[in-house]
Structure formats: C-alpha cells, structure tokens
C-alpha positions as CSV (number, residue, x, y, z in Angstrom):
1,X,67.9,196.0,147.4
2,X,70.9,195.5,146.0
3,X,71.2,192.5,144.2
4,X,67.4,193.2,142.5
5,X,69.0,196.7,141.4
6,X,72.3,194.5,139.9
7,X,69.3,192.4,138.6
8,X,67.5,194.9,137.2
9,X,70.3,196.4,135.2
10,X,72.0,194.0,133.9
11,X,68.8,192.8,132.1
12,X,68.1,196.9,130.8
13,X,72.5,196.1,129.9
14,X,70.7,193.0,127.9
15,X,67.6,194.2,126.5
16,X,69.4,197.7,124.8
17,X,71.8,195.1,123.4
18,X,69.0,193.4,122.1
19,X,68.2,196.5,120.4
20,X,70.9,197.9,119.1
21,X,72.2,194.3,117.1
22,X,68.8,193.7,115.9
23,X,68.4,197.8,114.2
24,X,72.0,196.4,112.7
25,X,70.5,193.8,111.5
26,X,67.3,195.4,110.4
27,X,69.5,198.0,108.7
28,X,71.8,195.2,106.7
29,X,68.7,193.2,105.9
30,X,66.6,196.3,104.0
31,X,70.2,198.1,102.8
32,X,69.8,193.9,100.9
33,X,65.8,194.1,99.8
34,X,66.5,190.6,102.1
35,X,63.9,188.8,104.9
36,X,65.8,187.3,107.9
37,X,64.0,184.1,106.4
38,X,65.8,184.8,103.7
39,X,68.9,186.0,104.9
40,X,68.6,182.5,106.9
41,X,68.1,180.4,104.2
42,X,71.5,181.8,102.1
43,X,73.5,181.9,105.0
44,X,72.7,177.8,105.6
45,X,73.3,177.3,102.1
46,X,77.3,178.5,102.3
47,X,77.1,176.4,104.8
48,X,75.5,173.4,103.3
49,X,75.2,174.2,99.5
50,X,74.5,172.2,97.8
51,X,71.2,171.4,99.7
52,X,68.0,169.7,99.6
53,X,65.0,171.5,100.6
54,X,63.8,169.4,103.5
55,X,66.7,169.7,104.6
56,X,67.2,173.5,103.9
57,X,63.6,173.2,105.9
58,X,65.2,171.1,109.2
59,X,68.2,173.7,109.6
60,X,65.8,176.5,109.3
61,X,63.2,174.8,111.7
62,X,60.7,175.9,109.5
63,X,57.5,174.2,106.8
64,X,58.7,172.6,103.7
65,X,56.4,174.8,102.0
66,X,58.2,178.3,103.7
67,X,60.9,176.2,102.7
68,X,59.7,176.4,98.9
69,X,58.0,179.5,99.0
70,X,61.3,181.3,100.2
71,X,63.7,179.9,97.4
72,X,61.0,180.3,94.5
73,X,61.1,184.1,96.0
74,X,65.1,184.2,95.8
75,X,65.4,182.1,92.8
76,X,63.2,185.0,90.4
77,X,66.0,187.2,91.6
78,X,68.9,185.6,90.5
79,X,69.7,184.3,93.7
80,X,69.6,181.3,93.5
81,X,68.5,178.2,91.8
82,X,67.4,174.6,92.0
83,X,69.1,171.7,89.8
84,X,67.7,168.1,89.6
85,X,69.8,165.8,92.1
86,X,72.4,163.7,90.2
87,X,70.9,160.5,92.4
88,X,67.3,161.1,93.2
89,X,65.3,162.3,90.4
90,X,62.7,163.1,92.2
91,X,64.8,165.3,94.0
92,X,66.4,169.0,93.5
93,X,69.4,170.1,95.2
94,X,69.4,174.3,96.1
95,X,72.4,176.8,95.4
96,X,73.2,179.9,95.4
97,X,73.7,181.4,91.8
98,X,77.4,183.3,91.5
99,X,74.6,186.2,92.3
100,X,73.7,184.8,95.1
101,X,77.9,184.3,96.2
102,X,78.8,187.4,95.5
103,X,76.0,188.4,98.3
104,X,77.2,185.7,100.3
105,X,80.8,187.0,100.4
106,X,79.3,190.7,101.7
107,X,77.3,189.2,103.7
108,X,81.3,187.2,104.9
109,X,82.8,190.3,104.5
110,X,80.0,192.6,106.4
111,X,79.8,189.9,109.2
112,X,83.6,189.8,109.8
113,X,83.4,193.1,110.5
114,X,81.4,193.6,112.6
115,X,83.1,191.0,114.9
116,X,86.5,192.5,114.9
117,X,84.7,196.3,115.5
118,X,83.0,194.2,119.1
119,X,85.4,191.9,119.7
120,X,88.7,191.7,118.1
121,X,90.6,194.1,121.1
122,X,88.7,192.1,123.5
123,X,90.8,189.9,125.1
124,X,90.7,186.0,124.6
125,X,89.8,186.1,128.1
126,X,87.0,187.9,127.6
127,X,85.6,186.8,125.0
128,X,85.4,183.0,126.5
129,X,83.2,185.0,129.5
130,X,80.9,187.3,127.4
131,X,80.7,183.7,125.1
132,X,79.5,181.9,128.3
133,X,77.4,184.3,129.9
134,X,75.8,184.7,126.5
135,X,75.2,180.7,126.6
136,X,73.7,180.4,128.9
137,X,71.0,184.0,128.5
138,X,70.4,182.1,125.7
139,X,69.8,179.0,127.3
140,X,67.4,180.3,130.3
141,X,65.3,181.7,128.1
142,X,64.7,178.4,125.9
C-alpha cells in the first residue's frame, strides 16, 4: 500500500508542476498577445533564422499550410518577414523583424530569469537528477 501511495504522490506532484508551468506559460503568452504556436515559431526562428517555411514546418511538426498561416499572422503584426532565398527563386526565407528580435530578446530574458528562479540555487547534481527524471517521464509519455 505504501508503494501505491508513493506513486500517486509522485503523479500528483507531476500534475501540479505541469499545471503551474502551463499557467505561467499562458500568462506570458497573453502578455505578449501570442498563441502557443506563434511563440514556438518565433522561438524556432531564434535558433534557425533565416529559415524556409518547410524547415519551420518540420521543426514545429505541423503542416506547411499551418506554418504559412502563422507566418502570415506574425508578418501582419510586424514580427517576421519573408525574404527571397538568395539561390532558389521559388523559395522564401522567414526571419524576425527588428520588432520580432526585440520580442525574442524579452522572451529569452524571461526564460533566463525563470530558469534561474527555478534551478539557480540547485546543485549541479540535483539539476542533473531532475533532468534525468524529467526526461524519463517524457519518454514514458511518448
């Protein structure tokens, strides 16, 4: 019986953590007037810009048509722009605008602050253990 209780407490803790992170994330998205998908596309561009829309589709695991809609919406808001590919006339590259870069910079700063608040005072061994456990849980859920 003790084992079952322990397992249930672990699950309850994980669910509470998931909800707290989701609420924090949603609050940040609302403050920036971004959908989760728009934020993921911008975050992907932070690592891979300039990028073809097909590449963004692969990174996000969504259809090219959905990426087109996201890029259209973000472009209308002045956060990304399409530029002609230098060596492929049929292809366009997506890149953040100056305003998009400013938004990404604020997102990175918030990300850094949250990481420090959650894990900054944790020993490297505890962080490694946390990462190992989190990775294992994610793998089991996949």
